[in-house]
Structure formats: structure tokens, C-alpha cells
C-alpha positions, 0 to 999 in steps of 0.5 A: 262202780264210778268213784267220785272225783272231788276235782270234778263237780257233779253239778256243773252249774257251779263251774261259772256262778255268773251263768245263773241257774242251769240252762240259762245263757249268759246275759249280753254285756257280761263280757263272755265270748258268746255275747260278743260273737252274737253282735250283728256286723256287716261283714256278711252280704246278707245283712245289708242285702243286695242292691236292687239297682244292681239286679235291674242293671242292663248288663245283669239283665242281658246275662239273665235273659241269655241264661233263661233262653239257653236253659229253655224250659216249659211255660208257666201258668201264663203259657208264655214261652222263652221265645216270647220273653224278649218281646214281652219284656220290651213292652212291659219292662218299665212297669216290672222294673218300677215294681222291683225297685219299689218292692211291689213286684209279686211273682205269679203262681207256679204251675204244678206238674206231676212227674211219674217216678220209676218206683211208682208214685209221682214227684211234684214239680213247680214251674215258674213263669218265664218272667219270674225265672228271668227275675230269679236269674238276675237276682241269683247273679248278683247274690252269687257275685256277692257271696262267692267272694266270701268263700275260701278258695279251698271251699268246694262251695265256692265258684273258684274251687268248682271251676278248678275242679272242672278243669 
């Protein structure tokens, strides 16, 4: 049998009468810590977003192209190979760049491939076009540069810690 402790109310909604009925969150402006913590701030890169100008910067694009070429990979729905990419970009980059900068770029459909599993059945794999992989890589490099510095040096999610582990 549990004895009732008069110092511990059974109905905990009485603990803070400013909270109102049970289950109601504190209202903003009450001075509660939760209300202050919910304010939006620009200390996180995702709030402001990456700069598209940084994504389409020449040096970033050269690194992205090198990475996509090094990773190789199959062609997407358009049939373009990694070897075809540099020639295609020379002929079409100004149009693609303008679309990226004005927000009208639309990635192409992803080619679906079924990979057989050892245990039976299949695993679905989506293969983007090489142009879309190139753009994704350019975006990733900028995001990684902005986010990596926000991780603690001790975080195993950060690039710095991962590089220390590999040594």
C-alpha cells in the first residue's frame, strides 16, 4: 500500500498555476525558460541557408566535378555517363547556373534499379543523373563547410574528429 505524502500533490497541475490546465504548454512571454529557448536565432547555419553564389563558385564546382568523376557511378535516366559530364557542362553550364541562382532548377527523375538481396527479394536503388549528382556534390561541400565548424571537436559526427580517428 502506498501512503500519501502531503508534500507531494497527486495532481501535479497544481505545481505551477501559471501553466493552466494539465497538458497546456506555457504561453510565450511568461518568462519561462522554454519560451525564451524557442526564439529563432541565427547561430545555426540552416536558419540563413547556404549561399547559392558559394555553391556555384568556380573552385567549389571544380572540386565537385573531380569528386563525381572519382566516384564514377552509373548513368541516370538520361543515359549520360560521368565521362560525358565535362563536355555537357561546357555547353550548358550558363543555363544551369542561371536556373540555380533564380531557384528554377528542377532535378531530373531518378532511375530505379532493383538490386537482388542475398536473403531473397530486392532492394530498390535510385540513381540520379550525373548532372544532378554534380549539383548535389557542390551543395554538400558548402553545407559541410558551414556545418562542420559547428560541431564539437570531440563529436564523432564532425569532420575534425573523424579525421583524427582515421590517423
